[in-house]
DRENPAPA-143815 format. One record per residue (C-alpha): residue number from 1; residue in one letter; x, y, z. Coordinates in steps of 0.25 Angstrom, whole numbers. Example, Ala and Ser with C-alpha at 12.3 -4.5 7.8 and 13.67 -1.06 7.14 Angstrom:
! DRENPAPA-143815
> 1,a,49,-18,31 $
> 2,s,55,-4,29 $
END
This chain:
! DRENPAPA-143815
> 1,x,0,0,0 $
> 2,x,6,14,-4 $
> 3,x,2,26,5 $
> 4,x,4,40,-3 $
> 5,x,4,50,5 $
> 6,x,0,65,-2 $
> 7,x,7,77,2 $
> 8,x,0,87,-7 $
> 9,x,-9,88,-20 $
> 10,x,1,82,-29 $
> 11,x,4,70,-21 $
> 12,x,-12,68,-21 $
> 13,x,-13,68,-34 $
> 14,x,-1,58,-38 $
> 15,x,-7,49,-28 $
> 16,x,-20,51,-34 $
> 17,x,-15,46,-46 $
> 18,x,-8,33,-42 $
> 19,x,-20,29,-34 $
> 20,x,-29,32,-47 $
> 21,x,-20,21,-54 $
> 22,x,-20,13,-43 $
> 23,x,-35,12,-42 $
> 24,x,-35,9,-57 $
> 25,x,-26,-3,-54 $
> 26,x,-35,-8,-44 $
> 27,x,-30,-4,-31 $
> 28,x,-35,2,-17 $
> 29,x,-30,16,-12 $
> 30,x,-33,24,-1 $
> 31,x,-38,39,-3 $
> 32,x,-42,50,6 $
> 33,x,-57,54,4 $
> 34,x,-64,66,12 $
> 35,x,-70,56,21 $
> 36,x,-58,47,24 $
> 37,x,-48,38,16 $
> 38,x,-54,27,9 $
> 39,x,-49,16,-1 $
> 40,x,-52,17,-15 $
> 41,x,-52,6,-26 $
> 42,x,-59,4,-40 $
> 43,x,-63,-10,-36 $
> 44,x,-74,-11,-24 $
> 45,x,-70,-25,-21 $
> 46,x,-57,-22,-17 $
> 47,x,-62,-12,-6 $
> 48,x,-71,-22,-2 $
> 49,x,-59,-31,-1 $
> 50,x,-53,-21,9 $
> 51,x,-63,-22,18 $
> 52,x,-60,-36,21 $
> 53,x,-73,-38,27 $
> 54,x,-75,-26,34 $
> 55,x,-87,-19,26 $
> 56,x,-92,-13,38 $
> 57,x,-81,-4,41 $
> 58,x,-81,1,26 $
> 59,x,-89,5,13 $
> 60,x,-84,4,-2 $
> 61,x,-90,17,-10 $
> 62,x,-91,20,-24 $
> 63,x,-82,33,-27 $
> 64,x,-90,44,-35 $
> 65,x,-80,55,-42 $
> 66,x,-93,63,-42 $
> 67,x,-107,62,-39 $
> 68,x,-112,59,-52 $
> 69,x,-105,47,-53 $
> 70,x,-114,39,-44 $
> 71,x,-124,38,-56 $
> 72,x,-114,29,-63 $
> 73,x,-114,19,-51 $
> 74,x,-129,21,-48 $
> 75,x,-138,27,-58 $
> 76,x,-150,26,-50 $
> 77,x,-145,34,-39 $
> 78,x,-156,39,-30 $
> 79,x,-158,55,-32 $
> 80,x,-154,58,-17 $
> 81,x,-142,49,-19 $
> 82,x,-136,59,-30 $
> 83,x,-141,71,-20 $
> 84,x,-134,65,-9 $
> 85,x,-120,61,-18 $
> 86,x,-120,76,-25 $
> 87,x,-123,86,-14 $
> 88,x,-113,79,-3 $
> 89,x,-98,81,-3 $
> 90,x,-90,71,-10 $
> 91,x,-88,58,-2 $
> 92,x,-95,63,9 $
> 93,x,-107,54,6 $
> 94,x,-107,38,2 $
> 95,x,-121,33,-5 $
> 96,x,-124,20,-2 $
> 97,x,-134,13,-11 $
> 98,x,-140,-2,-12 $
> 99,x,-134,-13,-18 $
> 100,x,-137,-17,-32 $
> 101,x,-134,-28,-42 $
> 102,x,-138,-18,-54 $
> 103,x,-128,-15,-64 $
> 104,x,-124,0,-65 $
> 105,x,-118,8,-75 $
> 106,x,-120,0,-87 $
> 107,x,-134,-7,-91 $
> 108,x,-128,-16,-101 $
> 109,x,-119,-29,-94 $
> 110,x,-110,-28,-108 $
> 111,x,-106,-14,-103 $
> 112,x,-99,-20,-91 $
> 113,x,-88,-24,-99 $
> 114,x,-83,-10,-100 $
> 115,x,-81,-9,-86 $
> 116,x,-69,-10,-78 $
> 117,x,-71,-22,-66 $
> 118,x,-73,-12,-56 $
> 119,x,-84,-4,-63 $
> 120,x,-91,-16,-65 $
> 121,x,-92,-19,-50 $
> 122,x,-101,-7,-50 $
> 123,x,-108,-7,-63 $
> 124,x,-113,-22,-60 $
> 125,x,-111,-26,-47 $
> 126,x,-110,-39,-44 $
> 127,x,-118,-42,-32 $
> 128,x,-126,-32,-24 $
> 129,x,-118,-22,-15 $
> 130,x,-120,-8,-10 $
> 131,x,-116,3,-16 $
> 132,x,-110,16,-11 $
> 133,x,-104,29,-17 $
> 134,x,-98,43,-13 $
> 135,x,-91,54,-21 $
> 136,x,-76,53,-18 $
> 137,x,-69,64,-10 $
> 138,x,-56,70,-5 $
> 139,x,-42,63,-11 $
> 140,x,-51,53,-19 $
> 141,x,-59,62,-26 $
> 142,x,-46,73,-29 $
> 143,x,-36,63,-35 $
> 144,x,-41,50,-38 $
> 145,x,-55,48,-41 $
> 146,x,-56,56,-52 $
> 147,x,-46,48,-60 $
> 148,x,-50,34,-55 $
> 149,x,-59,26,-64 $
> 150,x,-74,22,-60 $
> 151,x,-76,15,-49 $
> 152,x,-68,20,-37 $
> 153,x,-72,13,-22 $
> 154,x,-69,19,-9 $
> 155,x,-68,11,4 $
> 156,x,-69,20,17 $
> 157,x,-64,12,29 $
> 158,x,-68,14,43 $
> 159,x,-57,19,53 $
> 160,x,-61,15,67 $
> 161,x,-59,26,77 $
> 162,x,-65,21,88 $
> 163,x,-75,7,93 $
> 164,x,-86,12,83 $
> 165,x,-82,25,76 $
> 166,x,-74,26,63 $
> 167,x,-71,37,52 $
> 168,x,-66,35,39 $
> 169,x,-50,33,37 $
> 170,x,-44,48,38 $
> 171,x,-30,43,34 $
> 172,x,-24,35,24 $
> 173,x,-17,27,34 $
> 174,x,-31,23,42 $
> 175,x,-37,19,28 $
> 176,x,-25,9,27 $
> 177,x,-26,5,40 $
> 178,x,-40,2,37 $
> 179,x,-39,-5,24 $
> 180,x,-26,-14,27 $
> 181,x,-21,-21,15 $
> 182,x,-31,-15,5 $
> 183,x,-25,-1,-1 $
> 184,x,-14,0,-10 $
> 185,x,-12,15,-11 $
> 186,x,-17,25,-1 $
> 187,x,-15,41,-4 $
> 188,x,-14,49,9 $
> 189,x,-18,64,9 $
> 190,x,-20,67,24 $
> 191,x,-33,64,34 $
> 192,x,-46,64,30 $
> 193,x,-54,72,40 $
> 194,x,-67,66,39 $
> 195,x,-75,62,51 $
> 196,x,-81,50,46 $
> 197,x,-85,44,33 $
> 198,x,-96,49,23 $
> 199,x,-111,49,26 $
> 200,x,-119,37,19 $
> 201,x,-132,38,13 $
> 202,x,-137,24,8 $
> 203,x,-149,22,0 $
> 204,x,-158,9,-1 $
> 205,x,-172,4,-3 $
> 206,x,-176,7,12 $
> 207,x,-170,22,10 $
> 208,x,-159,30,13 $
> 209,x,-150,28,26 $
> 210,x,-140,39,30 $
> 211,x,-127,38,37 $
> 212,x,-123,53,41 $
> 213,x,-107,57,41 $
> 214,x,-101,67,50 $
> 215,x,-102,77,38 $
> 216,x,-116,74,34 $
> 217,x,-128,72,43 $
> 218,x,-141,66,39 $
> 219,x,-147,78,37 $
> 220,x,-137,82,26 $
> 221,x,-137,69,19 $
> 222,x,-153,70,18 $
> 223,x,-152,86,14 $
> 224,x,-142,82,3 $
> 225,x,-150,70,-3 $
> 226,x,-164,79,-3 $
> 227,x,-168,84,-18 $
> 228,x,-166,98,-19 $
> 229,x,-177,107,-26 $
> 230,x,-175,122,-27 $
> 231,x,-182,133,-32 $
> 232,x,-175,145,-36 $
> 233,x,-182,159,-39 $
> 234,x,-174,174,-38 $
> 235,x,-175,177,-24 $
> 236,x,-181,164,-19 $
> 237,x,-192,172,-10 $
> 238,x,-205,170,-19 $
> 239,x,-205,160,-31 $
> 240,x,-195,150,-26 $
> 241,x,-199,150,-9 $
> 242,x,-212,148,-15 $
> 243,x,-208,136,-24 $
> 244,x,-200,131,-12 $
> 245,x,-211,130,-3 $
> 246,x,-221,126,-13 $
> 247,x,-213,113,-17 $
> 248,x,-210,111,-4 $
> 249,x,-225,109,0 $
> 250,x,-229,103,-12 $
> 251,x,-218,91,-10 $
> 252,x,-222,90,5 $
> 253,x,-237,87,1 $
> 254,x,-231,77,-8 $
> 255,x,-222,71,2 $
> 256,x,-233,72,13 $
> 257,x,-225,80,22 $
> 258,x,-223,94,28 $
> 259,x,-215,105,18 $
> 260,x,-203,104,28 $
> 261,x,-202,89,27 $
> 262,x,-201,89,12 $
> 263,x,-184,88,13 $
> 264,x,-186,76,22 $
> 265,x,-190,70,10 $
> 266,x,-180,72,1 $
> 267,x,-182,85,-7 $
> 268,x,-176,99,-3 $
> 269,x,-184,111,-7 $
> 270,x,-177,126,-9 $
> 271,x,-178,138,-15 $
> 272,x,-168,149,-19 $
> 273,x,-166,161,-26 $
> 274,x,-157,166,-38 $
> 275,x,-156,181,-33 $
> 276,x,-160,177,-20 $
> 277,x,-156,182,-5 $
> 278,x,-154,174,7 $
> 279,x,-165,173,18 $
> 280,x,-176,182,12 $
> 281,x,-191,178,15 $
> 282,x,-201,174,4 $
> 283,x,-210,184,-1 $
> 284,x,-221,188,6 $
> 285,x,-231,184,-4 $
> 286,x,-224,171,-6 $
> 287,x,-226,168,10 $
> 288,x,-241,174,10 $
> 289,x,-245,166,-3 $
> 290,x,-239,153,2 $
> 291,x,-244,154,17 $
> 292,x,-259,155,11 $
> 293,x,-255,140,6 $
> 294,x,-247,136,19 $
> 295,x,-234,135,14 $
> 296,x,-224,145,23 $
> 297,x,-213,152,15 $
> 298,x,-211,161,28 $
> 299,x,-198,154,30 $
> 300,x,-192,155,17 $
> 301,x,-178,164,15 $
> 302,x,-173,166,1 $
> 303,x,-160,161,-2 $
> 304,x,-151,161,-17 $
> 305,x,-149,150,-25 $
> 306,x,-135,144,-21 $
> 307,x,-125,132,-28 $
> 308,x,-130,124,-15 $
> 309,x,-144,126,-17 $
> 310,x,-143,123,-31 $
> 311,x,-134,109,-29 $
> 312,x,-143,104,-19 $
> 313,x,-155,105,-29 $
> 314,x,-161,94,-38 $
> 315,x,-170,103,-44 $
> 316,x,-170,118,-45 $
> 317,x,-183,125,-50 $
> 318,x,-181,140,-54 $
> 319,x,-194,150,-55 $
> 320,x,-189,155,-68 $
> 321,x,-180,152,-80 $
> 322,x,-171,164,-77 $
> 323,x,-168,157,-63 $
> 324,x,-165,143,-70 $
> 325,x,-155,151,-80 $
> 326,x,-148,157,-68 $
> 327,x,-144,144,-62 $
> 328,x,-142,135,-74 $
> 329,x,-132,147,-78 $
> 330,x,-125,144,-66 $
> 331,x,-126,128,-65 $
> 332,x,-128,123,-77 $
> 333,x,-126,109,-73 $
> 334,x,-140,111,-64 $
> 335,x,-148,115,-76 $
> 336,x,-155,101,-76 $
> 337,x,-160,105,-62 $
> 338,x,-164,118,-62 $
> 339,x,-178,120,-68 $
> 340,x,-189,132,-70 $
> 341,x,-200,129,-60 $
> 342,x,-211,131,-71 $
> 343,x,-213,120,-77 $
> 344,x,-216,126,-89 $
> 345,x,-202,133,-89 $
> 346,x,-210,146,-86 $
> 347,x,-204,156,-74 $
> 348,x,-212,158,-63 $
> 349,x,-212,172,-62 $
> 350,x,-207,181,-47 $
> 351,x,-219,185,-40 $
> 352,x,-210,195,-31 $
> 353,x,-219,208,-29 $
> 354,x,-232,201,-33 $
> 355,x,-243,200,-25 $
> 356,x,-249,186,-20 $
> 357,x,-256,183,-34 $
> 358,x,-243,184,-40 $
> 359,x,-237,175,-30 $
> 360,x,-248,164,-30 $
> 361,x,-246,164,-45 $
> 362,x,-232,162,-44 $
> 363,x,-236,151,-32 $
> 364,x,-245,145,-40 $
> 365,x,-235,142,-53 $
> 366,x,-224,137,-43 $
> 367,x,-234,128,-37 $
> 368,x,-239,122,-50 $
> 369,x,-223,121,-54 $
> 370,x,-219,114,-41 $
> 371,x,-230,101,-43 $
> 372,x,-221,94,-55 $
> 373,x,-209,97,-47 $
> 374,x,-215,91,-34 $
> 375,x,-221,78,-41 $
> 376,x,-206,77,-47 $
> 377,x,-199,78,-34 $
> 378,x,-208,68,-27 $
> 379,x,-207,59,-38 $
> 380,x,-193,58,-37 $
> 381,x,-191,59,-23 $
> 382,x,-180,51,-17 $
> 383,x,-178,45,-31 $
END
């Protein structure tokens, strides 16, 4: 076994290049991630052999270069799983799925001959087994994974610190101690300051089980997994706040819950303004109009549209085409999830300065256009 200590960036680059060559040759390497040192190999069976009957003390995980890569492995990925993976820091979350005998990647058996042996293990599993994935991080993601052929598996052995407490290996030497006679090449890049392993979210036919980490508690994980619906107007005091609370009310009626409980069913509804300030109340006319229908808008506080809100939203509905044009001009990659609320593509005019009749007309148009949106959200809930 070779232990390579890296003192600077050049050392890390050189060590990474040698690690890539060794992985291609079928060796097992040790490398740092943001959540401890891990063993890495392109063959899952080799890592399984490293456990030597200690399967309860570690887990073999398929590493992803980037979140989108998961669809090559799990084409029928549940939407909540994608939200969790794409919204979480790289390496902070392991997604675990039920075992399967289903062939992946290729539908035709004859295509399997085109794949390397390591890839065939994924494309056509031999016997049912659990499937766990996460995005790579740390030195692994910087110096090795981008240049390594797919797939790449990781193994995090647990370093016990007491009778029951454990953590992932914080140093290269502790990784070597946990996996004796297993590693061929280990890269030492310093101590990993991780309090524990990544969080785990396990999907099954019975539901979802969450094992939180020191960095991600259960409420944070649940929030990241919700479907985000965002309504955008100009000042976030008239149209978009009405759309937000009316959408939440309609969802609550369909889910048979209070509007405040909609988020517990996996849908987060919000609103923002292209040119909004923080903390302004909804217009008096909007508050009065909706209060007559039993909808409370008094607690609303305006907020500007931010990158964070866009990132958390699966569906963004703008009140005019101009609002959509502004968003897409700045974030063209989001154009598929940004739509005009008016189903016919028409703008919904700003009622600001108008009387209650103008506001009522605006509210009625918003409500009519929300109905198919709510139908679609309910139909695809948790799918």
